[in-house]
C-alpha positions in Angstrom: 124.2 170.7 116.7 126.0 167.4 116.9 126.3 165.3 113.8 123.9 162.4 113.6 126.4 159.9 112.2 130.1 159.2 112.5 130.6 158.6 108.8 128.6 158.7 105.6 129.7 157.0 102.4 127.7 158.9 99.7 126.6 158.2 96.2 128.4 154.9 95.6 127.2 152.0 93.5 126.6 149.3 96.1 127.3 145.6 95.7 125.8 144.5 99.1 127.1 140.9 99.1 123.8 139.3 98.5 124.5 138.6 94.9 121.6 140.9 93.9 121.6 143.9 91.5 123.8 146.9 92.1 122.1 150.1 93.3 123.2 153.6 94.2 122.7 154.8 97.8 124.3 156.5 100.8 125.5 154.5 103.8 125.5 156.0 107.3 127.6 154.6 110.0 127.3 155.0 113.8 129.3 153.3 116.6 130.9 150.8 114.1 127.6 149.6 112.6 125.7 150.5 109.5 122.9 152.7 110.8 121.0 153.7 107.6 121.0 153.1 103.9 119.3 155.5 101.5 119.4 159.1 100.5 119.4 162.4 102.4 120.5 160.6 105.6 121.6 163.6 107.5 124.9 164.9 108.7 128.1 163.1 109.8 131.5 164.0 111.2 133.1 162.8 108.0 131.7 162.1 104.5 133.4 160.2 101.8 132.2 160.9 98.2 131.9 157.5 96.5 130.3 158.8 93.3 131.5 156.7 90.4 132.9 154.0 92.7 131.8 150.6 93.8 131.0 150.1 97.5 131.3 146.6 98.9 131.4 144.8 102.3 134.8 144.1 103.6 136.2 140.8 102.4 136.6 137.8 104.6 139.6 135.5 104.3 139.0 132.2 106.1 142.4 130.7 105.5 145.4 132.6 106.9 148.3 132.1 109.2 148.7 135.4 110.9 149.0 133.6 114.2 152.4 135.2 114.9 152.1 138.4 112.8 148.9 139.3 114.7 151.1 139.3 117.9 154.1 141.2 116.6 152.6 143.5 114.0 149.7 146.0 113.8 149.2 145.5 110.1 148.1 142.2 108.7 149.4 142.7 105.2 149.2 141.6 102.4 145.5 140.9 103.3 144.6 144.3 104.5 146.0 145.8 101.4 143.5 143.8 99.3 140.2 144.8 100.9 140.2 142.0 103.5 138.7 143.2 106.8 138.4 139.9 108.6 141.0 137.0 108.7 140.9 133.6 110.4 144.1 132.2 111.8 145.1 128.8 113.2 144.4 126.9 110.0 146.0 123.6 109.0 146.3 122.4 112.6 149.3 124.5 113.4 149.7 127.5 115.7 151.1 128.5 119.1 148.6 127.5 121.7 147.9 125.7 123.8 151.6 125.4 124.7 153.8 124.8 127.7 157.1 126.5 127.9 159.0 123.3 127.3 157.2 122.8 124.0 157.7 126.3 122.5 160.7 125.2 120.4 158.7 122.2 119.0 155.8 124.4 117.9 158.3 126.9 116.3 159.8 124.0 114.3 156.3 122.8 113.2 155.3 126.3 112.0 158.7 126.9 110.4 158.4 123.6 108.4 154.8 123.8 107.5 154.3 127.5 106.9 157.9 128.7 106.0 158.1 131.2 108.8 161.8 131.5 109.9 162.4 130.2 113.4 164.4 133.2 114.4 161.5 135.5 113.5 159.2 133.6 115.8 161.8 133.3 118.5 162.2 137.1 118.5 158.6 138.1 117.7 156.6 135.9 120.2 156.5 136.9 123.8 154.7 133.6 124.7 152.5 135.5 127.2 150.2 132.5 127.2 149.9 128.8 127.9 146.3 127.8 127.4 144.3 128.6 124.3 142.1 131.1 126.2 145.3 132.8 127.2 146.3 133.1 123.6 143.0 134.6 122.7 143.5 137.1 125.4 146.9 138.0 124.0 145.3 138.6 120.6 142.5 140.6 122.2 145.0 142.9 123.9 146.8 143.8 120.7 146.1 146.6 118.3 145.8 145.9 114.6 144.2 147.1 111.4 141.7 144.3 110.8 139.7 141.7 112.7 141.0 138.3 113.6 139.2 135.0 114.5 141.2 131.9 115.5 140.9 128.1 115.2 142.2 125.8 117.9 145.0 124.0 116.1 145.4 120.2 116.4 149.2 119.8 116.6 149.6 122.1 119.6 146.5 120.6 121.3 147.9 117.1 120.8 151.3 118.0 122.3 149.7 119.9 125.2 147.4 116.9 126.1 149.9 114.1 125.4 153.4 115.6 125.8 156.2 113.8 123.9 153.8 111.0 123.0 151.7 113.4 121.0 154.7 114.8 119.2 155.8 111.3 118.4 152.3 110.6 116.9 151.5 107.8 119.2 147.9 106.7 119.4 145.9 108.7 121.9 144.5 106.8 124.9 140.9 107.2 126.1 142.3 109.5 128.8 144.1 111.6 126.1 140.9 111.8 124.0 138.9 113.0 127.0 141.5 115.6 127.7 141.6 116.9 124.2 137.8 117.0 124.1 137.7 119.0 127.3 140.4 121.4 126.0 138.4 121.9 122.7 135.3 122.8 124.7 137.3 125.2 126.8 138.7 126.9 123.6 135.3 127.2 122.0 133.8 128.6 125.2 136.6 131.2 125.3 135.9 132.2 121.7 137.7 129.9 119.3 135.9 129.8 116.0 136.5 126.1 115.6 139.2 123.3 115.4 141.7 122.7 112.6 143.8 119.8 111.5 146.1 118.7 108.7 146.5 115.3 107.0 148.8 116.6 104.3 152.0 114.6 103.8 154.1 117.5 102.7 153.3 119.4 105.9 156.6 118.6 107.8 158.5 120.1 110.6 161.7 122.2 110.0 163.6 118.9 110.6 161.6 117.1 107.9 159.6 115.1 110.4 155.9 114.5 110.3 153.8 116.9 112.3 152.0 115.7 115.4 148.5 115.7 113.8 149.5 113.7 110.6 147.4 110.6 110.2 145.6 111.0 113.5 142.8 108.5 113.5 139.3 109.6 112.7 138.2 108.6 116.2 140.6 111.2 117.6 139.2 113.9 115.3 135.7 112.9 116.4 136.6 113.2 120.0 138.0 116.7 119.6 135.1 117.8 117.4 132.8 116.5 120.1 134.3 119.2 122.3 132.9 121.7 119.8 129.5 119.9 120.0 129.6 120.1 123.8 130.1 123.9 123.5 127.4 124.1 120.8 129.6 126.0 118.4 132.7 125.8 116.1 133.7 124.7 112.6 136.1 121.8 111.7 138.8 122.9 109.2 140.8 120.2 107.6 143.6 120.1 105.0 143.3 116.7 103.3 146.1 114.6 101.9 144.5 114.8 98.5 145.5 114.7 95.7 148.2 112.4 97.1 145.5 110.1 98.3 142.1 109.5 96.7 139.6 112.4 97.2 136.8 110.0 97.9 138.7 108.5 100.9 139.9 111.8 102.3 136.6 113.7 102.0 134.7 110.7 103.4 136.8 111.0 106.6 135.9 114.7 106.9 132.2 114.0 106.3 132.2 111.2 108.8 133.5 113.5 111.5 131.1 116.3 110.6 128.1 114.0 110.6 129.1 112.2 113.8 129.4 115.5 115.7 126.9 117.7 113.9 129.4 120.5 113.4 130.1 122.4 110.1 133.2 121.5 108.2 135.4 123.1 105.6 138.4 121.7 103.7 141.0 122.8 101.1 139.9 121.9 97.6 143.0 121.4 95.5 142.6 120.3 91.8 145.7 118.4 90.7 147.2 119.6 87.4 147.2 116.1 85.9 144.1 114.4 87.3 141.5 115.7 84.9 138.3 116.5 86.8 138.6 114.2 89.8 137.8 117.2 92.0 134.2 116.8 90.9 134.2 113.5 92.9 135.0 115.6 96.0 132.2 118.0 95.3 129.8 115.0 94.8 130.5 113.8 98.3 130.0 117.3 99.7 126.7 117.7 97.8 125.5 114.3 99.2 126.5 115.2 102.7 124.7 118.6 102.6 121.6 117.0 101.1 121.5 114.9 104.3 121.6 118.1 106.3 125.3 118.7 106.6 127.1 122.0 106.4 130.3 121.2 104.5 132.2 123.7 102.2 135.2 123.4 100.0 137.8 126.2 99.9 138.9 127.3 96.5 141.7 129.6 95.4 140.8 131.5 92.2 144.1 131.0 90.5 146.9 128.4 90.5 148.3 127.5 93.9 151.6 129.1 93.3 155.1 128.4 94.6 157.3 131.4 93.9 161.0 130.9 93.2 163.7 133.6 93.3 167.2 134.3 94.4 165.9 136.1 97.5 163.4 133.5 98.4 163.4 130.2 100.2 163.2 128.2 97.0 164.7 128.4 93.5 165.7 125.6 91.1 169.2 125.5 92.4 168.7 125.9 96.2 169.3 122.1 96.8 172.5 122.0 94.7 175.7 121.6 96.7 177.5 124.6 95.1 174.6 126.9 95.9 174.9 126.2 99.6 178.1 128.3 99.7 176.4 131.4 98.4 172.8 130.9 99.7 173.1 133.4 102.5 175.1 136.1 100.7 173.5 139.5 100.0 171.7 139.5 96.6 174.4 141.6 94.9 177.2 139.2 96.0 175.1 136.2 95.1 174.5 137.6 91.6 178.2 138.3 91.1 179.0 134.7 92.1 176.3 133.2 89.8 177.4 135.3 86.9 180.8 133.7 87.0 180.9 131.2 84.1 182.5 128.6 86.2 179.8 128.7 88.8 177.1 128.6 86.1 178.7 125.5 84.6 178.9 123.8 88.0 175.3 124.6 89.0 173.9 123.5 85.7 175.7 120.2 86.0 174.8 119.4 89.6 171.8 117.3 90.7 169.7 118.4 93.6 170.3 117.0 97.1 167.5 115.8 99.4 165.6 118.6 101.1 162.2 120.0 102.2 159.4 118.6 100.0 158.5 122.1 98.7 162.1 122.7 97.7 162.1 119.5 95.8 159.3 120.8 93.6 161.6 123.5 92.3 162.1 121.9 88.9 158.7 121.1 87.6 159.6 122.8 84.4 156.3 122.1 82.5 154.4 123.8 85.4 156.8 126.7 85.9 156.5 130.1 84.3 158.2 133.5 84.5 155.9 135.6 86.7 156.6 139.0 85.3 155.3 142.4 86.4 152.4 142.8 86.3 152.3 139.2 87.4 150.8 136.6 85.1 148.8 134.1 87.2 147.1 132.5 84.2 149.8 131.7 81.7 149.4 129.5 78.6 151.3 126.2 78.2 153.7 127.8 75.6 154.9 130.2 78.3 156.2 127.5 80.5 159.9 127.4 81.2 160.0 123.9 79.5 158.5 125.2 76.3 160.5 128.4 76.3 163.7 126.4 76.7 162.7 124.1 73.9 162.1 127.1 71.6 165.5 128.6 72.6 167.3 125.3 72.1 168.6 125.2 75.7 167.8 123.1 78.8 165.2 124.3 81.2 167.9 124.6 83.8 169.9 127.0 81.6 166.9 129.1 80.7 165.8 129.4 84.4 169.4 130.2 85.5 169.7 133.1 83.0 166.3 134.4 83.8 167.0 134.5 87.5 170.3 136.3 87.2 169.0 138.9 84.6 168.6 142.5 85.5 168.7 143.2 89.3 168.2 139.5 90.1 164.7 140.0 91.4 162.9 138.0 88.7 160.4 135.5 90.1 159.2 132.2 88.8 155.7 130.9 89.3 155.4 127.2 90.0 151.8 126.2 89.4 151.6 123.4 92.0 147.9 122.8 91.6 144.6 124.4 90.4 145.9 124.3 86.9 144.4 121.2 85.2 145.8 120.9 81.7 147.5 124.3 82.0 144.3 126.2 82.4 142.3 127.8 85.2 139.0 127.3 83.4 137.7 124.7 85.9 138.1 127.2 88.7 135.1 129.2 87.4 132.9 126.2 88.0 134.4 125.7 91.5 134.0 129.3 92.5 130.3 129.3 91.5 129.5 126.0 93.2 127.0 126.6 96.1 129.1 124.5 98.4 132.4 126.3 97.7 133.9 129.3 99.5 137.0 131.3 98.4 140.1 130.7 100.5 143.7 129.3 100.7 145.4 132.7 100.4 147.7 131.6 103.3 148.5 135.2 104.4 151.1 135.4 107.1 152.7 132.1 106.0 155.2 130.9 103.4 157.0 134.2 103.8 159.7 133.2 101.3 157.7 131.0 98.8 154.0 131.9 98.4 152.1 135.2 98.2 148.5 134.3 97.4 146.8 136.5 99.9 146.3 139.0 97.0 143.6 136.8 95.5 140.7 139.3 96.1 142.4 141.8 93.7 143.1 139.0 91.2 139.5 137.9 91.3 138.3 141.4 90.5 140.9 142.3 87.9 141.0 138.9 86.1 137.7 137.1 86.5 135.5 140.2 86.6 137.2 143.0 84.6 139.4 141.1 82.1 137.4 137.9 81.4 133.9 139.0 82.4 133.3 135.5 83.6 132.0 136.7 87.0 129.6 139.7 87.5 130.4 142.2 90.2 127.6 141.1 92.4 128.7 137.4 92.1 132.3 138.3 92.9 131.5 140.4 96.0 129.2 137.6 97.4 132.1 135.2 96.8 134.6 137.5 98.5 132.5 138.6 101.5 129.2 137.0 102.2 129.8 133.3 101.4 132.9 132.9 103.6 131.3 134.9 106.4 128.2 132.6 106.3 130.2 129.4 106.2 132.0 130.3 109.5 128.9 131.7 111.2 130.1 135.4 111.1 126.7 136.7 110.5 127.4 140.3 111.5 129.6 140.9 108.4 130.0 140.1 104.7 126.9 142.1 103.7 125.8 145.7 103.6 122.7 146.0 105.6 121.3 148.1 108.5 122.8 146.7 111.7 125.7 144.9 110.0 129.2 145.7 111.1 130.5 148.7 109.2 133.3 147.0 107.3 133.4 148.4 103.7 135.5 148.8 100.6 135.3 151.7 98.2 136.7 150.4 94.9 137.8 152.0 91.6 137.7 149.0 89.4 139.0 150.9 86.4 142.1 151.9 88.4 142.6 148.5 90.1 146.0 147.0 89.5 148.0 144.1 91.0 151.8 144.5 90.8 154.3 141.7 91.4 155.1 140.6 94.9 158.1 142.3 96.5 160.4 141.6 99.4 159.7 143.4 102.7 162.2 143.3 105.5 159.9 144.2 108.4 159.8 140.9 110.4 161.2 140.6 113.9 165.0 140.3 113.7 165.0 141.9 110.3 163.5 138.8 108.6 162.2 139.1 105.1 158.8 138.2 103.7 156.9 138.4 100.4 154.4 141.3 100.4 152.1 142.5 97.6 150.5 145.8 97.1 147.4 146.8 95.2 146.0 149.9 93.5 142.3 150.7 93.2 141.2 150.7 96.8 140.0 154.2 97.4 139.2 153.3 101.0 138.9 150.3 103.3 136.8 150.8 106.4 136.8 148.6 109.6 134.1 149.2 112.2 133.5 152.6 110.7 137.1 153.7 110.8 139.1 154.3 107.6 142.2 152.1 107.8 143.4 152.6 104.3 142.9 155.5 101.9 144.0 155.4 98.3 146.1 152.3 98.9 148.0 153.6 101.9 147.5 152.9 105.6 145.9 155.7 107.6 147.3 154.6 111.0 143.8 153.7 112.3 143.8 150.4 114.2 140.2 149.3 114.9 140.8 145.6 114.4 139.5 143.3 117.2 139.5 139.7 118.1 136.3 137.9 117.0 135.2 135.6 119.8 132.9 132.8 118.7 131.1 130.2 120.8 129.4 131.3 124.0 131.3 134.6 123.9 129.5 135.6 120.6 126.1 134.5 122.0 126.6 136.7 125.0 127.8 139.8 123.0 
């Protein structure tokens, strides 16, 4: 007799994503969907005993940059190592489509500068088997990967595609240009784009240091493109604001203006500056007012400091812009260590001032906001643990303390630069943000900043720090934050909860065993390029569309991940 189901997860304690109480039940899966929940459900080809384990929906990460990695790799790590079963690419207005052949180099420079993906990696890894955005979606659809992918239409490629060199030079769009971008936006949404993304952030620069095509685009241009989404009847506006460099009130007001004029949902990156007290509450006040008027605006919050990692193998360290470092920057680590352990080199580097360079590299000496990361990593340090205060206690300069820390041991020590989300050296405010009804979790940036940021591990941090260590969030709250709330915000209504008929994306978690080690260097990019990756322990299984993609923290080889098509494609499915 044939088994009734493909898979049964039995006896687990279920956090269904609704925020409601935990309960124990079996979950039966058939044809990639949850077919039944209860007890004595029948037989299946495979049964996983989840007794004593927590069973959750797969997590949804709305802010990633796997635009390239989803083309050249079958595994979207780190995200898939941390229970994430759905990612959204094309954030921040950068990406690889639409794109004519003559503009490929420009888009590589934009992505290299904004998202710290080496140009040579993209040159070797992308086959550019597309021109239009629908073509790019087809390329994603044709690939095999472990988890699902949805994609925004990014502003910078769209602007260059519609306007050519004038778009790259940030000239004002004409009425003809605006009409073209509106039509292209509708075409993208009709083909399955989940929305449209843009960036207004000043430090988002090209590899040459120039401003990206979308920077300071007028609100009327954003409205015209967002009207393409309105024409299609679908799509979310995603925006990175130039706050806290500009006033939150001005920046969020622009986003709300576009959202209200076009009737489309909107989401933006909520970044709490370390030294602005609670000004982030002003932003939430604007969001609350807009939503009270019928809007659908959400703020994306990372549950730990937005961290810039420094190290001798990474893109940034406190000495990377010093003239003497340039001569050794590209040496293998062992040779670099030997050079830096020479007392003469140490004396020179400690005496040198930094040259001009990429804005992120210039942040490499914010000593009061820099901390030794350690292993296990400490993402919530106390003020006395800063390099500034450690140096004071040791009677040395911060430069000297950092230098000796970096060259100690095997030279793989990492420094955490808490760029934001760390008001007064604490993460306490993040609890209020995470719980806010108009907030969703995000900003992990998986697939980007290969040599400077590794925040895609935030689901494991949320569970180990906010739930297990501090007890500030309950398990039901945390799972709703990780799965249901981001899915709802982007209209992904078939996932994020455990319910009959929902997509069978699940995690089986051992919270007692769950552990987050420090990031490490992986050299698995096209052309042998390096990237920061981060493992996790405590994920007994991760299931995508009813297939087990990871078992006891290791990939199984299953590749059920698909492209999620929004817009009319989703309505027709």
